[in-house]
Every structure is written in structure tokens, then in C-alpha cells.
N, CA and C atoms as an extended XYZ file, in Angstrom:
243
Properties=species:S:1:pos:R:3:atomname:S:1:resname:S:1:resid:I:1 pbc="F F F"
N        96.331       90.163     -152.902 N   MET     1
C        97.202       90.497     -154.045 CA  MET     1
C        97.922       91.755     -153.754 C   MET     1
N        99.157       91.854     -154.172 N   ARG     2
C        99.958       92.985     -153.872 CA  ARG     2
C       100.564       93.615     -155.066 C   ARG     2
N       100.657       94.936     -155.077 N   TYR     3
C       101.225       95.665     -156.225 CA  TYR     3
C       102.754       95.555     -156.044 C   TYR     3
N       103.363       95.028     -157.218 N   ALA     4
C       104.805       94.645     -157.203 CA  ALA     4
C       105.589       95.744     -157.948 C   ALA     4
N       104.948       96.665     -158.589 N   GLY     5
C       105.635       97.765     -159.218 CA  GLY     5
C       105.472       97.793     -160.735 C   GLY     5
N       105.868       98.946     -161.450 N   HIS     6
C       105.747       99.062     -162.854 CA  HIS     6
C       106.551       98.095     -163.597 C   HIS     6
N       107.706       97.756     -163.154 N   ASP     7
C       108.718       96.938     -163.906 CA  ASP     7
C       108.636       95.498     -163.534 C   ASP     7
N       107.605       94.965     -162.829 N   PHE     8
C       107.533       93.587     -162.437 CA  PHE     8
C       107.302       92.712     -163.643 C   PHE     8
N       108.021       91.653     -163.749 N   ALA     9
C       107.779       90.708     -164.740 CA  ALA     9
C       107.704       89.294     -164.100 C   ALA     9
N       106.574       88.758     -164.111 N   ALA    10
C       106.266       87.545     -163.372 CA  ALA    10
C       107.128       86.329     -163.888 C   ALA    10
N       107.673       85.526     -162.930 N   PRO    11
C       108.323       84.287     -163.434 CA  PRO    11
C       107.292       83.364     -164.068 C   PRO    11
N       107.813       82.415     -164.682 N   ARG    12
C       106.888       81.293     -165.213 CA  ARG    12
C       106.187       80.683     -164.139 C   ARG    12
N       104.998       80.224     -164.317 N   ARG    13
C       104.184       79.537     -163.295 CA  ARG    13
C       104.766       78.569     -162.517 C   ARG    13
N       105.564       77.712     -163.097 N   ARG    14
C       106.294       76.545     -162.433 CA  ARG    14
C       107.675       76.903     -161.870 C   ARG    14
N       108.142       78.107     -162.012 N   ASP    15
C       109.440       78.481     -161.554 CA  ASP    15
C       109.393       78.794     -160.024 C   ASP    15
N       109.472       77.731     -159.265 N   ASP    16
C       109.407       77.937     -157.774 CA  ASP    16
C       110.474       78.854     -157.176 C   ASP    16
N       111.777       78.730     -157.762 N   SER    17
C       112.865       79.535     -157.296 CA  SER    17
C       112.584       80.994     -157.599 C   SER    17
N       112.069       81.277     -158.727 N   GLY    18
C       111.763       82.667     -159.118 CA  GLY    18
C       110.675       83.284     -158.297 C   GLY    18
N       109.640       82.441     -157.939 N   TRP    19
C       108.532       82.998     -157.157 CA  TRP    19
C       109.001       83.165     -155.649 C   TRP    19
N       109.815       82.338     -155.171 N   ALA    20
C       110.498       82.509     -153.897 CA  ALA    20
C       111.340       83.803     -153.795 C   ALA    20
N       112.030       84.140     -154.907 N   ALA    21
C       112.789       85.324     -154.888 CA  ALA    21
C       111.823       86.570     -154.856 C   ALA    21
N       110.682       86.516     -155.646 N   VAL    22
C       109.725       87.615     -155.593 CA  VAL    22
C       109.052       87.723     -154.218 C   VAL    22
N       108.812       86.621     -153.570 N   ALA    23
C       108.190       86.676     -152.204 CA  ALA    23
C       109.193       87.347     -151.276 C   ALA    23
N       110.586       87.013     -151.375 N   ALA    24
C       111.558       87.536     -150.508 CA  ALA    24
C       111.657       89.160     -150.856 C   ALA    24
N       111.653       89.576     -152.050 N   VAL    25
C       111.749       90.946     -152.415 CA  VAL    25
C       110.612       91.748     -151.835 C   VAL    25
N       109.411       91.268     -152.052 N   LEU    26
C       108.143       91.931     -151.592 CA  LEU    26
C       108.105       91.911     -150.087 C   LEU    26
N       108.582       90.778     -149.483 N   GLY    27
C       108.558       90.675     -148.017 CA  GLY    27
C       109.453       91.643     -147.358 C   GLY    27
N       110.559       92.040     -148.064 N   ALA    28
C       111.473       93.026     -147.489 CA  ALA    28
C       111.058       94.413     -147.756 C   ALA    28
N       109.924       94.600     -148.401 N   GLY    29
C       109.328       95.963     -148.501 CA  GLY    29
C       109.857       96.616     -149.810 C   GLY    29
N       110.453       95.873     -150.774 N   LEU    30
C       110.926       96.384     -152.000 CA  LEU    30
C       109.864       96.228     -153.069 C   LEU    30
N       110.003       96.976     -154.071 N   ARG    31
C       109.154       96.757     -155.265 CA  ARG    31
C       109.960       96.727     -156.588 C   ARG    31
N       109.490       96.327     -157.602 N   TYR    32
C       110.046       96.286     -158.926 CA  TYR    32
C       109.866       97.519     -159.706 C   TYR    32
N       110.428       98.595     -159.283 N   ASP    33
C       110.283       99.894     -159.929 CA  ASP    33
C       111.582      100.481     -160.344 C   ASP    33
N       111.524      101.144     -161.551 N   GLY    34
C       112.753      101.764     -162.045 CA  GLY    34
C       112.905      103.121     -161.273 C   GLY    34
N       113.704      103.987     -161.898 N   PHE    35
C       114.002      105.287     -161.290 CA  PHE    35
C       112.886      106.301     -161.465 C   PHE    35
N       112.117      106.189     -162.521 N   GLU    36
C       110.960      106.973     -162.806 CA  GLU    36
C       109.660      106.404     -162.271 C   GLU    36
N       108.761      107.209     -161.816 N   PRO    37
C       107.427      106.770     -161.212 CA  PRO    37
C       106.660      105.998     -162.289 C   PRO    37
N       106.761      106.371     -163.461 N   CYS    38
C       106.013      105.722     -164.610 CA  CYS    38
C       106.601      104.407     -165.063 C   CYS    38
N       107.804      104.212     -164.761 N   GLY    39
C       108.536      102.943     -165.142 CA  GLY    39
C       108.827      102.926     -166.627 C   GLY    39
N       108.938      104.140     -167.274 N   CYS    40
C       108.990      104.044     -168.706 CA  CYS    40
C       110.440      104.628     -169.273 C   CYS    40
N       111.156      105.335     -168.449 N   SER    41
C       112.290      105.961     -169.094 CA  SER    41
C       113.681      105.444     -168.698 C   SER    41
N       113.771      104.667     -167.663 N   ARG    42
C       115.144      104.124     -167.259 CA  ARG    42
C       114.999      102.615     -166.937 C   ARG    42
N       116.209      102.052     -166.846 N   GLU    43
C       116.207      100.581     -166.520 CA  GLU    43
C       115.721      100.383     -165.045 C   GLU    43
N       115.010       99.267     -164.772 N   PRO    44
C       114.689       98.948     -163.416 CA  PRO    44
C       115.877       98.644     -162.558 C   PRO    44
N       115.675       98.819     -161.227 N   LYS    45
C       116.767       98.498     -160.293 CA  LYS    45
C       116.895       96.976     -160.167 C   LYS    45
N       117.979       96.639     -159.722 N   PHE    46
C       118.277       95.133     -159.580 CA  PHE    46
C       117.403       94.464     -158.505 C   PHE    46
N       116.880       93.410     -158.794 N   ARG    47
C       116.208       92.498     -157.825 CA  ARG    47
C       116.650       91.023     -158.178 C   ARG    47
N       116.841       90.162     -157.050 N   PRO    48
C       117.303       88.845     -157.313 CA  PRO    48
C       116.201       88.060     -158.048 C   PRO    48
N       116.632       87.092     -158.807 N   ARG    49
C       115.709       86.339     -159.632 CA  ARG    49
C       115.620       84.762     -159.118 C   ARG    49
N       116.516       84.421     -158.283 N   THR    50
C       116.538       82.991     -157.803 CA  THR    50
C       116.781       82.902     -156.321 C   THR    50
N       116.417       81.766     -155.750 N   ARG    51
C       116.639       81.481     -154.306 CA  ARG    51
C       118.055       81.649     -153.968 C   ARG    51
N       118.926       81.154     -154.855 N   ALA    52
C       120.349       81.207     -154.616 CA  ALA    52
C       120.891       82.668     -154.462 C   ALA    52
N       120.400       83.564     -155.284 N   GLN    53
C       120.709       84.929     -155.255 CA  GLN    53
C       120.228       85.512     -153.919 C   GLN    53
N       119.061       85.122     -153.508 N   VAL    54
C       118.513       85.661     -152.170 CA  VAL    54
C       119.401       85.159     -151.053 C   VAL    54
N       119.696       83.901     -151.017 N   ARG    55
C       120.442       83.311     -149.960 CA  ARG    55
C       121.890       83.974     -149.812 C   ARG    55
N       122.472       84.192     -150.967 N   ALA    56
C       123.855       84.775     -150.966 CA  ALA    56
C       123.743       86.285     -150.382 C   ALA    56
N       122.765       86.947     -150.735 N   ARG    57
C       122.658       88.394     -150.242 CA  ARG    57
C       122.246       88.411     -148.829 C   ARG    57
N       121.419       87.505     -148.303 N   ARG    58
C       121.041       87.433     -146.941 CA  ARG    58
C       122.221       87.022     -146.051 C   ARG    58
N       123.016       86.090     -146.563 N   ARG    59
C       124.254       85.711     -145.915 CA  ARG    59
C       125.204       86.777     -145.709 C   ARG    59
N       125.456       87.540     -146.648 N   VAL    60
C       126.364       88.731     -146.614 CA  VAL    60
C       125.811       89.755     -145.688 C   VAL    60
N       124.544       90.031     -145.769 N   ALA    61
C       123.719       90.996     -144.920 CA  ALA    61
C       123.974       90.621     -143.458 C   ALA    61
N       123.762       89.355     -143.064 N   ARG    62
C       123.978       88.916     -141.698 CA  ARG    62
C       125.458       89.142     -141.294 C   ARG    62
N       126.393       88.895     -142.142 N   ARG    63
C       127.780       89.029     -141.812 CA  ARG    63
C       128.117       90.522     -141.572 C   ARG    63
N       127.631       91.358     -142.371 N   VAL    64
C       128.073       92.757     -142.157 CA  VAL    64
C       127.109       93.637     -141.441 C   VAL    64
N       125.885       93.093     -141.053 N   GLY    65
C       124.935       93.745     -140.233 CA  GLY    65
C       124.037       94.736     -141.055 C   GLY    65
N       123.852       94.451     -142.384 N   ALA    66
C       123.052       95.312     -143.228 CA  ALA    66
C       121.595       94.870     -143.187 C   ALA    66
N       120.653       95.704     -143.589 N   SER    67
C       119.279       95.378     -143.611 CA  SER    67
C       119.016       94.364     -144.760 C   SER    67
N       117.948       93.668     -144.712 N   GLU    68
C       117.591       92.686     -145.756 CA  GLU    68
C       117.246       93.421     -147.108 C   GLU    68
N       116.563       94.585     -146.997 N   ALA    69
C       116.227       95.364     -148.206 CA  ALA    69
C       117.402       95.823     -148.837 C   ALA    69
N       118.413       96.321     -148.055 N   GLU    70
C       119.667       96.785     -148.725 CA  GLU    70
C       120.370       95.639     -149.407 C   GLU    70
N       120.404       94.538     -148.783 N   ALA    71
C       121.094       93.306     -149.370 CA  ALA    71
C       120.377       92.854     -150.644 C   ALA    71
N       118.990       92.831     -150.641 N   LEU    72
C       118.388       92.278     -151.801 CA  LEU    72
C       118.357       93.287     -153.023 C   LEU    72
N       118.673       94.560     -152.719 N   SER    73
C       118.778       95.519     -153.830 CA  SER    73
C       120.116       95.682     -154.419 C   SER    73
N       121.120       95.020     -153.770 N   ALA    74
C       122.576       95.094     -154.296 CA  ALA    74
C       122.741       94.186     -155.507 C   ALA    74
N       123.342       94.749     -156.531 N   ARG    75
C       123.562       94.035     -157.753 CA  ARG    75
C       124.585       92.838     -157.416 C   ARG    75
N       125.571       93.132     -156.707 N   ASP    76
C       126.641       92.190     -156.264 CA  ASP    76
C       126.624       91.962     -154.861 C   ASP    76
N       126.641       90.733     -154.340 N   PRO    77
C       126.570       90.453     -152.817 CA  PRO    77
C       127.679       91.146     -152.078 C   PRO    77
N       128.851       91.336     -152.819 N   SER    78
C       129.959       91.976     -152.117 CA  SER    78
C       129.729       93.470     -151.926 C   SER    78
N       128.778       94.090     -152.538 N   ASP    79
C       128.428       95.500     -152.437 CA  ASP    79
C       127.605       95.830     -151.266 C   ASP    79
N       127.122       94.768     -150.599 N   VAL    80
C       126.307       95.020     -149.425 CA  VAL    80
C       127.152       95.531     -148.253 C   VAL    80
N       126.526       96.553     -147.602 N   GLY    81
C       127.103       97.073     -146.468 CA  GLY    81
C       127.956       98.250     -146.550 C   GLY    81
């Protein structure tokens, strides 16, 4: 079991796409944390919610030579790099 961060909200049990996105985010070394350590005072940072969002960000990261963590934390895939 792994700590995913203060702001982690688990996808539904049968949401395979959501769980694949969670695995990609945690595999890239990111967590679901906001700007404050307690997770209570600001909005959480963006993390992809579906496989399609993960694929789009990875595709752009390969094209521009950015890291996977940087790509997965970008709200818009065009902001990578």
C-alpha cells in the first residue's frame, strides 16, 4: 500500500481507466497533494483522471522531451515543456 497524498479521492472500484491513471501518477513519483502540507487550505494540483488524459500527456512529453512527472502534472497537454 502506498500513501497517495492528502487530497487523494479514489475512483470507483470498477473504474479501470481511473485506477490506471492513479497508477501512472504514483508511478511517476507524484502524489495527490495541494499546496499546503495539511491539504486543507487550497485546491489540489491537477492530476489526470483517465487513461486518455495520461496517454495525451505522455505523447506530448515524448515529443518535447519533458519528464513524465512534468507532463502528468500539466493541466493542459499543450503546457508541457
